[in-house]
DOZA-639858 format. One line per 5 residues: number of its first residue (from 1); their letters; for each residue x, y, z of N, C-alpha, C. Coordinates in steps of 0.001 Angstrom, whole numbers. Each point is the difference from the previous one (the first is absolute). Layout:
! DOZA-639858
NUM	a	X,Y,Z,X,Y,Z,X,Y,Z | ...
END
This chain:
! DOZA-639858
1	xxxxx	77004,76577,97555,637,906,667,-536,1430,-345 | -646,552,772,-143,1739,-507,1940,1056,286 | -304,960,-715,1006,1150,397,-27,1537,-602 | 624,607,1188,202,1464,-157,889,199,-1036 | -366,1440,-447,937,148,-1149,445,1713,853
6	xxxxx	1075,-206,-587,1353,1171,1071,-729,1536,-1127 | -335,-609,-1204,-355,1185,-269,-1175,911,367 | -1001,-240,601,-881,514,877,82,385,1011 | 1190,-210,540,272,1165,888,293,1134,-40 | -327,1275,663,302,1336,-422,735,786,1250
11	xxxxx	593,934,-333,670,624,932,17,1671,-262 | 49,841,1097,-3,1777,-884,1089,-34,293 | -118,931,-1399,1823,382,-764,-68,1627,430 | -1135,799,749,152,1425,-572,855,643,1512 | 554,-939,663,862,764,837,1666,-571,-546
16	xxxxx	-330,-442,-922,1349,-323,-561,787,1111,155 | 1437,397,-62,1028,897,-550,44,-1035,-1346 | 4485,-23998,-26716,729,-240,970,1061,194,-96 | 843,1522,153,1246,60,-319,890,-196,758 | 1745,-672,-347,680,-558,1113,992,830,-469
21	xxxxx	949,120,946,1062,565,325,1189,-655,430 | 1331,-230,-408,609,-1480,221,1271,1244,1198 | 281,20,905,399,886,556,886,-789,1305 | 1288,6,282,863,96,1279,-1039,73,1094 | 288,1126,-47,-1295,857,1339,-343,1752,-787
26	xxxxx	-1400,273,296,-209,1041,-356,738,1344,681 | 182,-473,1584,1028,1586,-31,259,-937,1550 | 1367,675,642,613,-540,1053,-299,874,1104 | -209,484,1137,-428,1183,615,654,-277,1406 | 954,668,369,114,-338,1956,-1075,1342,249
31	xxxxx	-464,-1062,1293,-1369,910,815,153,-791,910 | 116,842,1310,207,-824,1412,1148,-96,-104 | 185,-1989,1106,1344,-380,-28,-262,-1054,-1444 | -918,-343,-661,-3,-1204,-679,622,586,-1906 | 472,-178,-1025,-193,199,-1668,-891,-1068,-183
36	xxxxx	-1085,974,-722,-1221,-515,-291,176,46,-2207 | -443,-609,315,-246,-818,-1705,-1329,753,-274 | -682,746,-920,-1507,-161,-778,105,-535,-1112 | -849,-862,471,-430,-1319,-747,-935,656,-1159 | -1244,478,86,-1067,473,-787,-227,1832,664
41	xxxxx	-975,254,-1276,-261,1639,-13,-1021,-181,-833 | -973,1213,686,-1472,240,-524,152,605,-1344 | -414,-429,-1707,285,767,-1176,-912,408,-470 | -1467,456,475,-1090,342,-267,-401,1648,23 | -630,233,-397,-16,1499,-174,-1965,299,-185
46	xxxxx	-746,-632,155,-1447,467,798,0,847,748 | -685,682,-256,-260,1366,1012,-1176,-675,1269 | -870,-1471,-200,-768,607,897,596,-1039,1223 | 1867,-204,-130,-131,-1160,1465,1640,927,246 | 588,-249,981,1135,516,80,1166,-483,-605
51	xxxxx	1225,441,-185,990,-110,-938,1310,664,651 | 1097,-607,76,357,-1368,-345,-452,-624,1522 | -425,-640,118,-586,-1239,1445,93,-1189,-320 | 458,-648,849,29,-1949,-11,5,-172,1934 | -1251,-730,-250,-457,-655,1510,-201,-1569,32
56	xxxxx	-229,-443,1463,-6,-1061,-329,816,-860,-799 | 1302,-806,738,472,-1200,-1101,-179,-1183,828 | 114,-1545,-738,-323,-940,537,1053,-781,-673 | 732,-1241,293,1201,-222,-525,-439,-1376,72 | 711,-1107,-916,726,-1326,670,661,-695,-586
61	xxxxx	565,-660,601,1206,-506,-118,22,-1782,-349 | 823,-136,-1245,139,-1604,-563,1087,48,-684 | 457,-1293,581,1859,-502,-805,684,1590,539 | 659,513,-913,914,1316,-186,-839,1355,-452 | -1336,-319,-257,-691,1277,-870,-1080,60,1569
66	xxxxx	46,1736,-22,-734,845,478,-1338,466,-539 | -704,307,-38,-1536,907,-878,-694,605,1095 | 164,1362,-227,-753,1407,970,-801,104,-1162 | -1157,460,504,-1224,699,-743,-596,1254,1025 | -237,1377,-801,-510,424,792,-1021,1235,-343
71	xxxxx	-328,1032,198,-1368,735,-661,872,1551,-345 | -357,80,-861,382,1429,-1434,-907,946,60 | 67,1071,616,-703,1208,-345,-1376,-91,1005 | 41,16,1448,-1171,335,470,-378,349,375 | -1570,408,-55,-1154,682,-498,-387,129,1646
76	xxxxx	-294,615,154,-881,834,1904,-869,-730,3 | -1319,-333,-146,-806,-933,-353,206,-1563,-197 | 1344,-553,-132,-362,-1180,-344,646,-477,-1079 | 960,-1068,-227,581,-538,-835,1198,714,-1161 | 640,-351,-789,959,775,-850,144,-336,-1210
81	xxxxx	602,446,-260,354,405,-1730,95,-1411,-667 | 854,-958,633,284,-1233,-492,575,-608,649 | 307,-1188,297,982,-401,678,1289,-875,-644 | 1436,453,725,1017,-12,-673,438,-1352,843 | 1242,-646,-369,885,-617,626,1775,-152,-451
86	xxxxx	1126,-504,579,1029,-166,49,-129,-1342,507 | 1179,-384,-1003,126,-1536,167,2044,-185,-73 | 125,-424,1143,1987,-1011,85,-37,-1010,-73 | 1046,-496,-852,-259,-1216,-588,1771,-806,1227 | 18,1320,390,1739,-400,923,189,100,1142
91	xxxxx	-1411,-28,695,-212,295,1686,217,1521,520 | -461,758,-1333,-223,1675,334,1451,1295,-396 | 1061,-1199,-414,1032,365,-930,-237,1219,-739 | -989,-580,-1147,-417,1055,-866,-1568,-55,-593 | -633,1071,-153,-1589,-412,-328,-273,536,-1555
96	xxxxx	-1258,-99,48,-195,-247,-1277,-1450,990,777 | -885,653,-1426,-1143,723,532,-1016,534,-786 | -1216,-641,-104,-1186,700,-824,-1381,417,541 | -765,-566,-860,-1628,575,521,-790,-1219,-425 | -1476,-270,252,-313,-1048,-952,-1039,601,-694
101	xxxxx	-40,-797,-1348,-632,145,-1004,-1584,-213,442 | -1056,659,-1583,-1335,-260,7,-587,-25,1779 | 59,829,418,-196,-344,2139,-921,1624,-163 | 628,1282,-47,-958,1297,-119,-115,825,-544 | -493,719,-1030,-55,871,-917,1251,1025,-129
106	xxxxx	991,-375,1101,1215,643,286,898,-636,-1185 | -177,-1304,209,1485,-1030,-514,142,-111,-1039 | 1213,-394,-564,156,-393,-1428,53,-1829,-282 | -1170,-170,-698,-935,540,-761,-971,-82,1266 | -1234,1222,-187,-778,752,1072,-834,-1746,330
111	xxxxx	-447,167,1260,-1372,-1081,411,-1170,735,-90 | -931,-1054,866,-1408,1129,174,-343,668,1371 | 1198,-204,1109,-11,955,1119,-61,942,187 | -332,853,961,374,1028,-35,877,370,533 | 704,-1071,1433,613,90,772,293,-1339,695
116	xxxxx	1331,-86,659,272,-1907,585,399,726,897 | 362,-1352,1158,108,275,1434,101,-1699,327 | 1085,288,1374,433,-1412,401,219,-1019,-439 | 1472,641,-774,666,-1371,-125,799,-736,795 | -166,-1899,-256,1087,-591,1113,3,-1233,-1457
121	xxxxx	1566,-264,198,601,-850,-700,147,-1322,558 | -99,-935,-1028,105,-1310,489,741,-1101,-896 | 543,-921,205,722,-1146,-1285,-433,-1452,532 | -612,-238,-1660,-153,-1089,-89,1411,-1164,-398 | 561,-685,1010,1118,-910,-735,-37,-976,-643
126	xxxxx	-1807,-859,13,-10,-1112,-1082,345,842,-1686 | -945,787,-101,149,527,-1465,958,1560,-347 | 621,131,1475,925,1083,-545,-686,1357,-327 | -969,424,799,-673,989,-195,277,1177,738 | -29,1233,-35,202,1239,1089,-1847,148,-191
131	xxxxx	-378,374,1286,-1529,326,-722,29,1451,1436 | -554,1158,-1011,-222,1063,1346,-1359,427,-187 | -940,-330,779,-1144,170,575,-464,1884,-138 | -919,-144,341,-608,1835,-250,-1417,123,-62 | -277,1282,522,-1883,-294,-314,547,1408,-1258
136	xxxxx	-889,-370,-629,-1014,1097,-1011,-1209,675,477 | 114,1227,380,-877,817,270,-653,802,-1283 | -1166,-315,132,-865,250,-1206,-638,1875,695 | -161,287,1220,-662,1149,614,328,-327,1317 | 21,1176,1183,899,500,1161,-1295,-1025,1324
141	xxxxx	-1098,-558,-743,-946,-96,442,-462,-1659,-596 | 1089,-391,-413,-753,-1070,-979,-516,-436,-1295 | 754,-1174,-699,-114,-763,603,1773,-205,-63 | 116,-785,527,1489,-183,-361,608,-1620,192 | 604,-268,-1270,665,-1350,-349,1215,-259,559
146	xxxxx	180,-1455,287,1255,-549,143,552,-745,-1568 | 1335,346,-319,354,-445,-699,1725,-265,47 | 607,-1071,-421,1541,-329,-209,504,238,-1422 | 1230,624,-141,605,353,-1271,1419,-1187,421 | 43,-694,-825,906,-932,15,1049,-70,-781
151	xxxxx	1490,-212,718,1256,-397,-1352,388,-1475,-10 | 349,-407,-1269,780,-1226,155,1609,35,-655 | 961,1251,492,1255,265,-631,499,687,1037 | -501,-704,1585,732,299,1244,9,1488,662 | -1238,299,-454,-163,1465,758,261,1290,-435
156	xxxxx	599,-76,-1778,693,747,-495,-1375,870,-1055 | -1222,-702,-394,-1068,364,-649,-1170,-151,87 | -988,371,504,-1046,-577,445,-1095,119,-1597 | -1246,-1047,80,-986,306,-1259,-1095,468,624 | -1151,254,-563,-1097,263,-253,-856,-1064,1135
161	xxxxx	-525,1123,1257,-887,-286,1325,-1117,-887,-426 | 152,-1176,1064,-1181,-1008,-320,-539,0,1204 | -1601,261,-255,-996,-156,1277,-117,-784,1139 | 49,159,860,-42,-330,1308,-1538,-343,403 | -126,1350,402,-1518,-174,420,-986,1709,142
166	xxxxx	-601,-294,-1552,-851,1343,-711,-1686,56,828 | 369,-658,810,-1718,305,978,-913,596,-163 | 794,1510,354,-1138,1034,-864,420,549,2027 | 753,-757,1269,-174,762,969,1340,882,147 | -14,442,1293,997,1666,132,1163,-1481,897
171	xxxxx	1105,-1016,-1075,530,-605,79,1311,679,650 | 615,-314,1705,873,640,153,1312,-1000,756 | 880,992,301,1196,-1039,601,786,-1186,-675 | -189,-218,-1300,676,-1272,-126,1183,-174,328 | 442,-1459,-196,1525,-165,75,-118,-1624,-403
176	xxxxx	1141,-517,-393,612,-1223,-706,711,-933,-131 | 97,-1123,724,1030,-1035,-259,-435,-976,-706 | 1020,-571,155,-83,-1458,-1121,385,-1035,519 | -954,-1253,570,740,-1049,193,-236,-1161,-1370 | -1059,-371,-76,-184,-742,-1506,-1241,466,-834
181	xxxxx	454,-1,-1372,-638,4,-1063,104,-802,-1609 | -976,681,144,-414,-971,-1422,534,384,-1635 | 45,1828,419,-39,597,-1547,1060,1388,590 | 450,-67,620,1027,1311,199,-893,804,344 | -1405,534,608,-611,1215,40,-793,174,-1226
186	xxxxx	-448,-1046,-921,-586,254,-910,-1114,311,-18 | -656,-1135,921,-1640,230,-186,-38,-611,1856 | -904,725,790,-497,59,1570,-1736,-74,72 | 118,-549,1101,-1237,-1209,219,-782,1493,490 | -1352,-577,364,-1228,1453,1122,1020,348,1013
191	xxxxx	-163,1045,287,63,568,1664,-762,-1182,905 | 946,112,917,-728,-696,1839,-23,673,891 | -36,-516,1162,-138,1022,1470,630,-1106,488 | -36,370,1399,626,-820,703,-1315,-320,1131 | -90,-881,1015,-1297,-798,574,-736,1125,553
196	xxxxx	543,676,677,-1085,966,845,163,1358,-800 | 112,229,-1317,160,1357,-362,-21,640,689 | 1088,205,636,659,1159,917,-25,1172,-951 | -41,1367,396,677,1333,-213,1053,541,-76 | 948,-569,-1001,1319,180,-67,659,1136,-1062
201	xxxxx	1560,64,366,172,510,-1172,1888,-6,-16 | 837,-7,-723,1330,-36,-150,369,-1266,140 | -298,-1102,-347,654,-472,321,1182,-1231,-1011 | 759,-645,131,1187,-270,-356,403,-1444,-113 | -777,-733,-764,533,-1892,-113,842,-280,303
206	xxxxx	374,-776,445,1366,-1223,40,-148,-1248,-368 | 834,-736,-599,-516,-1216,-773,1374,-994,1169 | -205,-572,808,535,-1030,1074,173,-1314,-1023 | 1073,-801,346,486,-1102,-886,-473,-1134,-138 | -1307,-130,859,-746,-934,-302,-1194,411,-844
211	xxxxx	-203,994,-304,-997,455,-783,-975,1125,770 | -101,-228,1044,-586,1138,822,82,1035,-439 | -1159,617,-17,455,1626,-410,-607,1098,1458 | 549,686,512,255,943,1290,-171,1208,-761 | -1519,498,642,-499,1194,-575,302,1034,1559
216	xxxxx	1224,715,362,-129,1412,988,-1218,865,-480 | -317,437,894,-903,1177,-385,-404,1425,889 | -606,1270,-510,-466,761,1059,-1605,-112,-17 | -306,-13,1189,-1599,153,560,-208,1624,-1267 | -1470,75,-421,-11,1007,-687,-290,1279,595
221	xxxxx	967,273,1629,-558,1085,43,1729,413,624 | 722,-1195,-165,1058,-180,215,470,233,1935 | -1075,-587,690,342,-370,1538,187,-1423,177 | 605,-960,-1425,706,-1387,313,411,-654,-1451 | 1156,-393,845,877,-579,-1040,-1148,-1747,116
226	xxxxx	-595,-283,-828,-747,-1814,-425,1146,-586,-809 | -729,-1313,-503,1092,-858,-504,-1735,-1513,-687 | 487,163,-1237,-1127,-1624,-375,929,-646,-871 | -343,-1146,-614,1114,-252,-708,-1222,-1465,-814 | 1109,-403,-744,-693,-879,-1202,575,-1919,240
231	xxxxx	-408,-833,351,1025,-1004,-107,-465,-814,-1062 | -462,456,-1315,-624,-348,-1121,207,712,-888 | 805,724,-529,596,896,-1309,-432,924,-66 | -1205,479,1137,-574,1123,-365,-1404,-646,-653 | -567,-1108,163,-1058,-170,-585,-1078,330,1442
236	xxxxx	524,-59,1148,-641,397,1204,364,957,1158 | -558,667,694,976,343,1121,-690,517,920 | 762,-394,1435,-377,-286,1242,-739,1518,661 | -372,-417,1105,-411,1227,443,1159,1211,855 | 40,1418,824,1052,668,147,192,-567,1754
241	xxxxx	1179,-30,-484,832,-41,1799,661,1741,415 | -20,31,1460,1150,1539,-259,1377,-582,368 | 561,959,-839,910,-545,474,815,1562,853 | -675,1069,166,676,1122,835,-861,844,-202 | -437,682,795,-601,1262,463,840,1203,-647
246	xxxxx	-309,1206,-713,452,1385,-216,-158,764,653 | 825,518,663,269,1672,805,1052,606,-885 | -676,1073,-195,736,878,-999,-1126,1019,310 | 1431,1266,675,-871,1669,199,-85,714,-1000 | 998,-480,-978,-330,936,-1465,1179,526,-436
251	xxxxx	501,540,-900,778,1285,-8,-386,1500,-377 | 1002,719,726,-268,1596,-486,225,-194,-1948 | -184,1657,54,691,814,-1289,-788,-427,-868 | -1208,-1052,-72,-1141,-348,-617,687,-1003,-1084 | 765,-783,356,910,-943,-1127,-834,-681,100
256	xxxxx	-370,-780,-1516,-904,-1469,20,767,-765,175 | -446,-931,965,758,-1171,762,-707,-1179,571 | -1131,-329,-835,-463,-873,402,570,-1333,802 | -455,-863,929,294,-647,685,-485,-1712,-380 | 994,57,-1513,-485,-1057,-568,1413,-1060,499
261	xxxxx	-114,-2027,-280,1352,-619,877,1180,-54,-1269 | 724,-568,109,1188,-486,-1230,363,-1037,448 | 96,-965,-690,-197,-1356,313,758,-498,-1037 | 605,-1488,827,1075,-209,-1278,598,-1695,909 | 156,-903,-590,-60,-1399,575,1492,-559,-219
266	xxxxx	461,-698,736,1184,-829,361,-39,-1636,-1331 | 1187,-338,-20,41,-1274,-431,-719,-1594,504 | -159,554,1314,-451,-1243,697,-2011,-61,-246 | 6,2372,-420,-1572,-577,-309,-558,1321,1699 | 1094,540,513,-961,749,1495,169,1230,-717
271	xxxxx	-1107,644,116,-195,1225,-179,242,674,805 | 293,1451,-108,536,1053,136,-1077,1509,-170 | -131,192,727,-917,1281,54,188,1357,694 | 336,1208,-193,763,1187,352,-1151,803,-130 | -689,795,962,-607,1312,59,268,1506,451
276	xxxxx	-285,807,209,-27,1471,897,-835,-265,1252 | 218,236,1193,-194,-307,1385,46,970,878 | -631,742,997,29,791,1481,535,-536,656 | -617,-1682,457,-54,-348,1226,1111,69,918 | 700,-135,-294,1806,-176,544,260,1747,527
281	xxxxx	-733,1047,-101,-241,1174,42,32,493,1065 | -287,-321,1181,-472,691,913,-1981,-876,-210 | 60,-1087,-377,-1186,-496,-387,-1286,865,-1291 | 1213,664,-20,-497,1192,-1356,-822,1375,1015 | 807,-168,994,-667,1263,940,1253,1174,-1186
286	xxxxx	1476,-447,-410,672,1158,-533,-1650,686,-1029 | 1839,1094,-352,-1205,827,-1228,341,-653,-806 | -1306,1093,-1140,-452,-605,-1189,1323,-305,-755 | 18,-1389,-837,1033,-87,-692,1544,-875,520 | -239,-238,1301,770,-1200,160,-185,-1675,-106
291	xxxxx	215,-438,-818,-141,-1134,-1116,1360,-997,456 | -106,-1235,216,1308,-521,-526,-302,-1051,-805 | 713,-854,-699,-500,-911,-1417,213,-1220,1275 | -1037,-1037,46,-521,-872,757,436,-1471,-985 | 253,-1308,673,279,-1125,-869,-649,-1358,517
296	xxxxx	-1291,-735,-652,-307,-783,508,22,-947,-1019 | 413,-1773,190,-18,-941,-1105,-722,-942,239 | -612,-896,-1299,-498,-1690,452,869,-801,-646 | -292,-1283,177,804,-1412,-275,-1683,-148,-1181 | -1002,574,432,-1139,-959,-716,-1423,1331,-412
301	xxxxx	791,1143,232,-1292,794,-83,-1047,267,914 | -261,-1244,1315,-1088,-150,953,802,797,1235 | 928,-665,395,784,335,1372,1202,900,-366 | 119,1104,719,238,1246,-861,1029,464,1476 | 850,269,246,1036,726,901,-113,1286,1055
306	xxxxx	-28,267,1038,-513,937,686,1108,878,-995 | -473,1366,197,768,1458,-1177,1024,-124,980 | 1364,524,-1010,1148,567,389,290,899,-854 | 664,1350,975,167,851,-79,1532,104,-669 | -181,244,-1587,1401,168,-887,766,1179,937
311	xxxxx	1426,441,819,402,664,431,1476,1189,-1007 | -1370,288,-93,1,1031,-1275,1132,1247,552 | -1172,473,1213,367,946,888,-284,-211,1497 | 562,731,1002,-36,38,1294,-1726,429,52 | -685,-1265,1535,-868,892,125,-143,1286,339
316	xxxxx	-796,727,-391,145,1685,848,283,552,-1453 | 1326,-381,-879,-287,1002,-663,119,857,-549 | -1441,-297,-90,-922,1309,-1218,-533,187,-1428 | 868,-1570,-468,267,-295,-1541,-1022,-290,-28 | -519,-129,-1255,-1329,-407,-647,493,-1070,-1196
321	xxxxx	-836,-1532,-291,885,-821,-651,-1326,-350,-1184 | -186,-633,-974,-1293,57,-1115,599,-550,-1011 | -609,-190,-718,-595,-558,-1570,1590,-1176,392 | 26,-1000,690,1062,-1003,-794,-47,-1039,-713 | 1211,-329,-628,111,-889,-1114,1218,-918,390
326	xxxxx	-914,-1069,231,879,-1157,395,439,-1208,-798 | 1322,-161,-92,762,-1255,-646,28,-1212,978 | 118,-1399,-1053,64,-1035,1321,1110,-1274,-1553 | 1198,44,158,1088,-842,-879,-1237,-1136,29 | -428,-430,-589,-654,-1444,-412,1243,-1264,-48
331	xxxxx	684,225,274,1483,-1310,-3,177,-175,1434 | -278,1490,766,219,-642,1391,-1589,-15,1089 | 93,-828,1086,-1116,-35,824,265,-149,1319 | -1219,36,928,-187,44,1579,697,465,454 | 1518,-146,702,329,374,1099,1624,528,-445
336	xxxxx	21,55,-1400,873,430,-840,-357,981,-1421 | -1220,171,-24,-1159,561,-949,1127,1817,-61 | 267,348,-1478,334,877,-38,-969,1658,-440 | -84,484,999,-1363,1014,-326,674,1780,-472 | -480,-10,-599,590,2115,-508,-1357,592,-158
341	xxxxx	-229,822,545,-1018,1347,533,155,1194,-513 | -646,512,-662,127,1596,-527,-1247,648,82 | -20,1506,797,-1163,502,294,361,1057,273 | -1041,994,-382,410,1687,424,-344,197,1275 | 212,926,122,132,674,1708,259,1160,195
346	xxxxx	-844,786,799,20,1205,641,1250,-217,1147 | 1284,469,-170,824,112,1188,-539,692,1470 | -886,1178,-723,-599,1031,1132,-1356,-58,13 | -803,-707,989,-1847,124,-937,-575,1383,1222 | 1306,753,24,-1412,958,386,715,1792,-910
351	xxxxx	-1273,-501,-970,426,779,-658,-1378,-318,-1267 | -260,1207,-865,-920,60,-1185,541,478,-1090 | -1261,11,-1043,610,-151,-1582,1076,1158,-239 | 433,774,595,952,1404,-671,809,-1093,1004 | 451,-731,1095,944,-127,627,352,-1805,-424
356	xxxxx	-356,-1030,37,-166,-1557,302,1371,210,-1151 | 923,-999,318,1551,-643,-764,-640,-1479,-82 | -204,-138,-1242,-351,-1094,-180,1471,-917,-1111 | -38,-1103,1048,1507,-713,-217,-560,-1477,-540 | 966,-510,-707,26,-1419,-351,1138,-1034,901
361	xxxxx	-763,-1080,459,1304,-762,1058,31,-1174,-420 | 989,-968,158,569,-1163,-130,-92,-920,1938 | -155,-1489,34,302,-849,1309,-162,-1340,-815 | 894,-542,502,43,-1027,-166,288,-1162,1022 | -336,-1345,-140,430,-920,537,236,-1626,-448
366	xxxxx	1092,-778,400,180,-1226,-169,-478,-1203,695 | -1161,160,932,-185,-1525,1365,-1698,729,-505 | -607,311,-627,-1376,-274,-436,-878,1015,616 | 589,975,487,-754,1614,840,657,-427,1639 | 941,-878,186,154,7,1954,502,1174,-146
371	xxxxx	1354,347,-626,1000,1186,354,127,1066,-1546 | 417,882,88,-22,869,-926,1156,1024,-1 | 980,691,-1723,338,557,-7,-278,1597,781 | 1307,1038,42,-754,860,368,-440,682,-1640 | -737,783,692,-836,400,-1362,599,1101,-566
376	xxxxx	-340,69,-1214,998,1610,-1095,-1210,469,-745 | 824,1388,-311,-1117,957,-1154,909,-474,-1207 | -1415,-266,-680,474,-60,-1751,-112,845,-1094 | -1002,1236,396,-213,1265,-904,-648,500,949 | 95,1509,37,-715,1165,937,703,1258,363
381	xxxxx	-635,660,392,-1446,623,492,-63,124,-1375 | -1705,-189,132,-691,924,-946,-1057,700,778 | -694,1030,-867,-978,733,214,-1307,-121,-610 | -1342,-418,1034,-809,-477,-720,-1021,457,-1110 | 225,1613,136,-557,926,-1373,1006,-701,-999
386	xxxxx	787,-579,-215,631,-558,-1145,-545,-1485,-660 | -894,-104,853,-830,-1408,-637,-1177,94,-650 | -416,-679,-700,-1262,251,-643,-1198,133,628 | -1124,1034,575,-959,-282,673,-1037,-622,-326 | -627,-1405,733,-1726,-452,-576,-353,218,1154
391	xxxxx	-1724,-438,-705,-1084,-241,1409,400,-160,1682 | 872,-761,-33,489,-990,1375,1423,849,173 | 266,1131,-334,1713,440,544,854,26,-1227 | 1139,744,722,1466,-366,-912,503,-1864,-762 | 367,134,-792,127,-1329,-194,1465,-454,-548
396	xxxxx	441,-1559,274,1397,-328,-149,-983,-1299,-444 | -774,-115,597,-547,-1797,-332,-953,-434,995 | -1174,-667,14,-547,-611,1293,1105,-1314,-8 | 999,-243,-928,464,-1625,325,1676,656,-809 | 1022,-572,960,1514,-291,-933,622,-1459,6
401	xxxxx	381,-107,-505,338,-1321,117,2132,-262,174 | 77,-1112,488,1211,-396,-258,-22,-1354,-622 | 1395,-1063,-370,388,-947,-225,1063,-483,29 | 218,-1202,222,1577,-537,267,34,-871,-660 | 1218,620,-896,313,-1525,-994,794,-1328,489
406	xxxxx	-784,-1294,-695,488,-899,878,1099,-660,651 | 363,-130,1345,1188,429,295,1107,1317,201 | -261,483,-652,412,1293,-108,370,1048,1409 | 1027,855,18,226,261,1098,-386,1488,410 | -402,350,-951,-493,1342,-65,-2008,-319,-10
411	xxxxx	-458,1176,-18,-1478,114,-720,491,1295,-804 | -1575,-102,-452,-198,556,-1066,-1579,805,370 | -327,1016,572,-491,1133,456,-331,936,-1059 | -1596,264,-505,-379,741,-814,-1052,1182,446 | 247,1081,-97,-924,846,804,330,1692,-1212
416	xxxxx	-1255,957,403,510,1534,-556,136,184,669 | 704,1154,-802,604,1087,1258,-623,959,-1581 | 235,1565,1239,-524,1337,-804,1395,968,548 | 166,628,-1407,349,1667,374,-1068,599,-450 | 1320,1410,632,-1154,1423,-194,-259,-327,-1146
421	xxxxx	-1395,952,-560,-591,103,-1106,1140,1261,-213 | -675,634,-1713,599,846,-362,-939,406,-1035 | -159,1776,127,185,647,700,-606,71,1293 | -1020,-504,-102,-708,111,1789,313,-914,956 | 162,30,851,292,-743,1064,-840,-1327,442
426	xxxxx	-1126,272,-558,-1107,-1302,166,-402,-667,-870 | -229,-1161,-198,-264,-914,-1168,-1658,684,-565 | -1431,-256,859,-989,54,-124,-510,1656,389 | -1151,422,-703,-424,895,1009,-426,-286,1169 | 352,648,972,19,-292,1398,-1162,454,221
431	xxxxx	-1322,1084,-729,-673,481,740,-1240,-1218,-919 | 184,95,-1404,-1075,-914,-771,9,-1077,-159 | 1148,-792,163,996,-1032,-647,-170,-510,-1190 | 150,1234,-576,299,31,-1456,969,-550,-432 | 406,-891,-1256,1606,-470,172,882,691,-635
436	xxxxx	1202,-661,293,1028,843,-510,624,-272,-1414 | 1092,1093,-246,226,-926,-1601,1814,-66,439 | 637,855,1208,964,-156,16,855,-1055,1739 | -638,-920,371,174,-594,1059,1303,-756,-741 | 589,-633,1296,1523,-488,107,-328,-1340,497
441	xxxxx	-688,-1138,-290,89,-753,971,-433,-1499,-781 | 1521,-1380,484,146,-623,-1204,543,-1400,809 | -179,-948,-379,491,-1087,330,1671,-446,-238 | 334,-540,1422,1422,-85,598,-12,-1575,593 | 1685,-391,-284,158,-1146,655,1592,541,1543
446	xxxxx	445,-938,-445,1416,212,1206,977,-375,-927 | 1081,564,-71,910,-748,-1546,95,-1400,1112 | 637,-894,-1172,174,-1160,377,663,-444,866 | -88,-1027,1227,569,-470,957,-292,922,1295 | -354,1429,-653,-124,685,1919,-1068,-97,1282
451	xxxxx	-1164,-828,-1143,-1163,-28,1515,923,-1644,491 | 801,181,540,415,-1718,737,-869,-451,883 | -637,-1426,-210,-39,-465,957,1024,-657,1166 | -73,739,907,1156,-269,1006,-702,-494,1404 | -1172,367,129,-931,-1021,1528,1114,1546,323
456	xxxxx	-423,-594,1244,1132,1099,1514,-943,-579,1623 | 587,636,786,-59,-503,1572,-1425,742,359 | -794,1065,-800,-909,685,1178,-1040,-885,-278 | -163,-167,1463,-1552,-1078,240,-1528,176,-472 | -701,-514,-840,-1157,486,87,-936,-254,1376
461	xxxxx	-675,980,54,-850,-283,1339,-1286,-455,-370 | -751,-1276,913,-864,-730,-99,-1358,660,624 | -1320,-47,-55,-905,904,358,-487,-773,1095 | -528,107,945,-371,-1033,1733,-1691,-688,-1393 | -180,-912,601,-1215,-1027,-273,-781,777,709
466	xxxxx	-1414,6,-770,-1113,999,449,558,1317,-459 | 1230,923,-289,-291,1299,-99,-620,233,-1411 | -935,1039,4,-774,782,-1262,-444,-1370,-873 | -259,-965,761,-1255,-1263,-694,-530,691,-94 | -886,207,-1348,-1390,-65,-246,-1311,-1884,10
471	xxxxx	-1125,895,284,-895,-1302,403,-70,-127,-1155 | 545,-1454,-996,-793,-779,-999,-1055,605,-372 | -1379,-339,1362,-1109,123,-341,-390,1623,-771 | 738,1093,164,-410,1045,-220,210,262,-1802 | 1134,-1235,-686,167,210,-1223,-638,-1919,-653
476	xxxxx	-665,-631,1071,-682,-771,-966,883,-1274,25 | 1306,57,669,729,-934,-824,78,-1136,1078 | 862,-1045,-614,828,-1295,586,788,-35,886 | 68,-55,1488,1213,589,530,898,-1127,-356 | 1440,730,-112,940,-1247,-469,965,-624,1197
481	xxxx	663,-732,47,408,-381,957,1243,911,144 | 964,6,645,1352,1042,405,1204,-742,-434 | 819,527,-866,1213,-864,-570,1008,339,854 | 976,-557,399,1228,247,431,1195,318,-822
END
């Protein structure tokens, strides 16, 4: 399997105007329509990266425990000063937070890597081990290692990392799931590829009740959602099938927003995938940045439903929705599956660097995505210049995350929010990309019980069969049957 590194993409910027702290909540702030709880912030002070900044959170829930992990201290050209974590053992009512030890040179105790990136979190129920996987960046041109930091005390502290892959390659976009494990992530086998060695990025593996592992993933040009799977516990992998084409007309304001999938699974093993797409907006003939969030699902990772438009805004509203973070209540399934979705959006995409207003939204379904609640604003507006600048644009994260504690009536969305830096009005130097030291971007969730999974009467619209469907020959894929 080949990978395309997101660190190697470049944009022009010349035109741009293991300590622990036990807490009830770091802060409670009123922002837009919801009360927000700050669950982590950047403590680092090295002048080579942006501070105070946090980006790109992932979450996972098991029982009443929710663990989130994030980058802290974002560098302009890739990676962060360290990886942080925040843990709630009571469904999001209270949180603890800390930072991985022995990871980067800025960690306590210090580790070997100059930078870290791309954290994701999983749980091994058999061994009661929480695992945060992350990238150890030796240089911005590689090599990049994949590592796992383990917690054996319920996510309250994490130990020194275990090497997963130190092949000397530029490994990128790791993601972790745990179905079966012999030792709780202490030892890892050799890396394997899928049968057709497709060029891919941004996979999110999910384990079905029968043990089949399904991996929804982008092709390396982010023009299609693919899927491949293993039926023998990861010993071998099948070829890629096409789940859906991606049609995305970009986003104004030079925001960093790759079209990566967000994927989750219900109790029956049905896999749900959400991404940003413009096909319903006058077949992508509308102005730049008019993207919806679409949903497809599959019972087996081979046959996928036709894409459905999640009804966040009316068609033609000129809104732009991107960077989704999907949650599915794993105690629900099928026509009664509970879905919750957090995302970033521009309410008006006719904007630029100095005028775009960035918000965080939330929407839910209680019938497997057939109908949805009215969308609500969780946070914002933010100005783009408040965010750290990277080689790919202003950054809140290539992904965010939402989790639902099983049987809970509300979700736990986790996202990063920026406020105006002081004394300057921009986080980074907009002309040179030089890091700022007075940024104000931290990690938040909503107050417990605020993000209710209510569903509603807003009907999802299904794309017509054959609409915006690429030739499988274009990607060298096996064509799937269409699921109903």
